[in-house]
C-alpha positions as CSV (number, residue, x, y, z in Angstrom):
1,M,-42.4,48.7,-12.6
2,I,-44.8,50.9,-14.1
3,K,-44.0,51.9,-17.9
4,M,-44.8,55.8,-18.4
5,S,-45.4,57.4,-21.5
6,C,-46.0,61.5,-22.5
7,T,-46.4,63.4,-25.5
8,I,-45.3,66.6,-25.4
9,Y,-46.3,69.6,-28.1
10,F,-43.7,72.3,-28.6
11,K,-44.2,75.2,-30.8
12,G,-42.3,78.8,-30.7
13,K,-39.8,81.4,-32.3
14,L,-36.6,81.8,-31.1
15,N,-36.4,85.4,-29.1
16,V,-34.2,88.1,-30.9
17,G,-30.5,87.6,-30.3
18,I,-31.0,83.9,-29.3
19,S,-29.7,81.2,-31.9
20,E,-29.8,77.4,-32.4
21,K,-26.3,77.5,-30.7
22,D,-27.8,78.4,-27.2
23,V,-30.5,75.9,-27.6
24,L,-27.9,73.1,-28.4
25,G,-26.0,74.1,-25.2
26,I,-29.3,73.6,-22.9
27,I,-29.6,70.5,-24.7
28,E,-26.1,69.2,-24.4
29,R,-26.3,70.0,-20.4
30,H,-29.7,68.0,-19.9
31,L,-28.5,65.1,-21.9
32,Q,-26.3,64.0,-18.8
33,G,-29.5,63.5,-16.8
34,I,-31.2,61.6,-19.7
35,N,-30.4,58.3,-21.1
36,A,-30.2,59.7,-24.7
37,K,-27.4,60.6,-27.3
38,L,-27.2,63.6,-29.4
39,A,-27.2,62.1,-32.7
40,Q,-27.4,65.5,-34.9
41,S,-26.2,69.1,-33.6
42,N,-27.0,71.1,-36.1
43,N,-30.7,71.7,-37.8
44,P,-32.3,70.2,-36.9
45,I,-31.1,68.9,-33.7
46,I,-32.0,65.5,-33.0
47,I,-31.6,63.6,-29.6
48,E,-32.3,59.9,-29.4
49,F,-33.6,58.0,-26.6
50,L,-31.4,54.7,-25.6
51,Q,-34.1,52.8,-24.1
52,G,-37.9,52.3,-24.4
53,Q,-39.9,53.2,-27.3
54,S,-39.4,56.5,-27.6
55,E,-39.2,58.2,-30.8
56,P,-36.2,60.7,-31.2
57,L,-36.9,64.4,-30.0
58,V,-36.1,66.7,-33.1
59,F,-36.0,70.4,-33.0
60,Q,-36.2,71.3,-36.6
61,F,-36.1,75.2,-37.0
62,I,-37.6,77.1,-39.9
63,N,-37.1,80.7,-39.8
64,N,-36.2,80.5,-36.3
65,K,-39.4,78.6,-35.5
66,I,-40.1,75.3,-34.1
67,D,-43.3,73.1,-34.2
68,G,-43.3,69.4,-33.2
69,L,-43.8,67.0,-30.6
70,C,-41.9,64.4,-28.4
71,K,-43.1,61.0,-27.9
72,W,-41.4,59.5,-24.8
73,S,-42.1,55.9,-23.4
74,G,-39.9,54.5,-20.7
75,E,-39.7,53.0,-17.1
76,E,-37.8,55.6,-15.0
77,P,-39.8,58.6,-13.7
78,E,-36.5,60.6,-13.3
79,E,-36.1,60.3,-16.8
80,F,-39.4,61.8,-17.5
81,Y,-39.0,64.5,-15.1
82,A,-35.5,65.5,-16.6
83,I,-36.9,65.8,-20.2
84,L,-39.7,68.1,-18.7
85,D,-36.7,70.3,-17.2
86,L,-35.2,70.3,-20.4
87,F,-38.3,72.2,-22.0
88,I,-38.6,74.5,-18.8
89,D,-35.1,75.6,-19.3
90,L,-35.7,76.1,-23.1
91,K,-38.6,78.1,-22.5
92,P,-37.0,81.4,-21.7
93,L,-35.3,81.4,-25.4
94,F,-38.5,81.6,-27.3
């Protein structure tokens, strides 16, 4: 099996009327398709991947802004696509 890795840089400010709770709702819905768990559900929101060499995905909000990165490493292409789908679904909130 081929091992894949990816670094995703993300930066943005929540749109007016959108809260961290809205972000958390999308994240919780997507966790069903990712081999990960929600390690912390309030600021910061932390997702821990359960396999591979991946670092936690951290959404730290400062003045409704986020600026971070996600380093993912795994063997399942489906998980890679699921992580990208998470970011695609989060994009309209920013």
